[in-house]
N, C-alpha and C positions, 0 to 999 in steps of 0.2 A: 918589471915590477910585479911582485906577488900581490894577488887580490884575494881577499878573504872569501872562502867558499860560499858563505851565505850571501855575500854581495853578488857573487856570480849568478845566483838563482834568480835575481830580478832582471827582467828584459832590458836590453840596451836600446837607445834611440836608433831610429832608422837614419839613413843617410841625410834625408831632407831635414829631419828634426835636429840632427847633430850639426848640420851646416847653419841652421838658424841659431842654435845655441852659441856656436863659434862666432858668428857675426855679432851677437849681443855682447859677448865677452870682449870682443875686439873694440866695440863702441863704448861699452860702459865699464869694462874691467871685470875681473872675477869677484863676484859678490860673496861667495862662500868658499873658504879654503878646502883643500883636499884633506880628509881626515885619515891619519895613519896610526898604526900601533906596531912598534918594533919592526918597521920596514914593510908592513903589510897594509895595503889600501883597504880601508873600511867603508869609506863613503867618498864619492866624487869620481867614479869611473868615467861617466859621460863628460864631466867637466874637464877631466884630464885629457881626454881625447879631443875635445873641442879646443882646448888651449894649444895642443900640438898642431891642430889645423892652421892656427893663426900665428904660430911661433911665439907664444907667450909662456913664460916659465911660471907655473902656478904656485901660489902660496900654500903651504901645508901646515897642519898642526897635529900634535900628538893627542890621541884619545886617552883620557885619564879616568874614565868610568869603570864600573865593575861588571856590567852585563853587556858584552859585545853584541850578542845576537839581538837582544831587545833594542839596542841602539841602532843597529843596521836596519832592522825592520821599521822602526819608528821613523828614521831619516828618510827611507824610501816611500813609506806610505804618506808622509807629510807633504812630499812634493809631487808625487805621482797621482794621476787619476786612474787608478786600477779598479776594474770591476771585480765583483765577487769571485767570478770564475778564475781570473788571473791571480787573485790573492790566494784562492784555494790551492792552485797548482804550486805556488811558492810554499804554502804551509805543508803540503804533502811532501815536497822535496826536503824541507827542513826536518820533518819528522822521519820519514822513511823507516818507520818502526811501528810496532803494534803495542808493545808493553813497556815503553819507556827505554828500550834497549835497541841500539842501532843494529840493523840486519846487514847493511851493505859493507860496513867497515872499510870503506874506500881509503886508500893510502893518502888521498888528497883531501880527505875530510876529517876534521877532528871529531872525537866522540862528543856529541852534544846531547845532554840529558833532556831532550824535548820530546814529549809524547804527542800523539795526534791531538788529543784535547788541548794540550798546552799550545801547540802550533796553531790550532784553530783560534784560540783566544788571542794569541799574538797578532794574527793577521785579520782579526775581526770578521771571521766567517764561521759558519756552522760546522760542527763535527761531521755532519753528513756530507757537506761539500768536500771536506778533506778526504773522507772515505771514497767518495765518487771520483775525486781527482786521482787518488791512488789506484783505483780500479782501472781508470783510463791509462794511467802511466804504465801499469803492468800489462794490460791487454791490448792497448792500441797506442804505443808510444809515439807513433807518427802524428797523432792528433794533439799532443801536448804543446808543440810549438805554435800551432794555430790558436790554441786557447791562450797561450802566453802573449801572443801578439794582439789578442783581442778580436780575432777573426771568427772565433767559434766559442760558444758557451759550453759549459759542462753539461747542461741539460741536452743540448743538441748532440754533443759528443756521445752521451750515453745511448742515444737512439741509434747511433752508428755501431756502437759496440754490441755485438750480438750476445744474448744470454748464454750462460753455461749450458752444456749439453743436457744436464739433468733437468733443465727447465726449457729446453729447446722447443720452439714451436714454428721454426722457419722452413725454408725451402728444402725438400728432401732430395731433389734431383741434382746432385752433384756427383761427378764421376771420378773414379780413381785414375791417376796418371799411369801411363803405360809401363814405366820401369817397375812399379810395384806388382802389376799384373804379370809381367814377364818373370819376375822373381818367383811369384807364386806358381806359375806354370813350370818353372824349372824344378821347384821342390816336389810338386805332385805329379809331374809328367804331362798333365793335361788339366783342363777344367771342364768337368762334365755337367756341372749344375751351378747356376747363379740364380737363387730364388728371389732376388730383389733387384731387378734390372730393367733396362729398356732396350729397344732395338738399337738406339744410337750408342748406348754404353757398350753393348755387346760387340760392336765393331772393334773395340779394343780387347774386351775380355775374351771373346770368341768361345763362349761356353757352348757345349753341345745342346743344353736345354736351359731355357730361362723362364722365369715367371715375372710378369710385369704387374703394374697396378690394375690392368684390365682383368687378368685372370687370378690375381690375388694369391701370392705365394703362401700366405698363411693358411689358405684353405686347401692347399695341394699336399700330396705326399712328397717328402724329400728323400730321394735315394741317390746314392752316387759314391764313387771312390775318390772324387776330387772336387770338393765344393768350395766356391769362392763366395764370400758374403760381405758386402758393404751395405749394411741395413739402413733403412730410413732413420734419420737422426732425431725426429721428434720424440719426446719422452713417452708418448702414448704408444709408439710403434716399436722403438728400438728394443724394449724389453720383450715384446711379443716375438720378434724375430729371433732374438737370442735364445729364448726359451724353446722355440720351435726347433732350432738347430740342436740345442742340448738334448732334447727328447729324441731327436733323430739319431744323434750320435750314441746315446745310451741304449737305444733299441737296436743298434747295429745297422740301421738303414743308411747312414752316412758314416764312412770309415775314415775319411781324411778331409780336413777343412782348414782354410785360412780365412780369418775374419778381421776386417778393418773397422775399428770403432774409435770414438774419442776416448781419451784416457780418464774417464770419469770413475776413478777407483772407489769412490765412496758410494756408488749406486749398487743396488741389488743385482741388476743385470750384468754389471762388470764383474762382480764377484762370481756370478753364475758362469760366465764364459771362461773366467780364469780357472774355475773348479774342474773344467773338462779339458783344459789345455795343458800341453807339456812345455811350451815355451811362449814367451811374450817378447815382442820387439817394441821398443819405445824410440821412434825416430828422433833424431837430434834436432830437427826443425819441423815446423808445422807443414803438413802436406798441402800442396797447392792443387786443389781439386779443379775440375774443368766442366764446362757445359757448352754445348755448341753455340748457343746464342748469347753467351756472357763471357766476360773475362775470367781468367783463373782467380780462384779465391782461396785464401788460407784461413781456416777457422781460427777464432781467437783462443783456442785451446789446443793442446797437443793431442796426438793420436797414439793408439796402441794397435799392434797387429798380433793376433793370437793364432797359435798353431796347434792343431789337433791331429794327431796321427803318429806314425812310427818312423818318420823320416826326419827326426829332429836334427841330425847332423847336417842334412841338406838345408833345412830351414836356417840354422845358424850360419852356414856358409853363404847363403844367398841374401839374407837380410841383415847380416852384421854390417855391411857398408852403409846401411840406412841409419843405424843408431845402436843403442844399447840392447843386448839380448839378456833376458832373465829366464832361468829355468824354473819351472814350477815343481816344487816338491810336494807330492801327495802322501798323506799318511797311509801306511800299510803297503 
């Protein structure tokens, strides 16, 4: 049986709740019929499943109203005790748009002229809650199910979702996985400088010279023919490291470099690194960084790898398996 896509957005009963409903239907009969429209179930998904458990053929009736979406939402909110976070998740899924035009265009979903403000009104939640739900849906989809089940609030989920790199104030000590380091080494032939490192990280990078937080790479002279840089990601530091590298490249002190950063293309420091690069690689998935005392972690934003130097063909060959390669065209 086909189920209306908006109906599917509402959480279903767990096994114990479904069993309880089935027992009630068996004892007292089905109190509300299953509502259909042209062979599509609009309301009664749980009742239908409960009837199947006890071998009862449910009564159905045809929907004759004009606003299917409003009917489905109203029917579910009338019976369910959904908290604001759960309702906001449903609103975000119903909208999935910003300007009243659907962005996903899924073949399984009809085009519904429902904007975020309209969805918020339908589900009786604030527009901010819907925006927050959409942020979580986009950046940490694994949390949506927990919110839908009532195990997690949107407020708590937002604390888990780390801020965008341009506002990042988090942990700087996350290290690059070995495959990316090996690819960089293959391009440049070696790594003679890593100006933002630790002794632990350098066990993988194996740079001839490193600067750490103790001797502060920003206060040192950067020279080398093969520089690897995975800068600190806090907004106060990443720009300083990028500017230091750019100045070192423009002065000729550093002749070749590969830089791993978040793909914050709207920031001044990203424009700066792109301005001195010949190629950029945009990995097809978020890089899972590592740290000795913690599990691997993938930032909630994608990354970019910038190449500066004369071995562009090598860079394309080595980094193409990771994702999309873009050549930077400089004027003149």
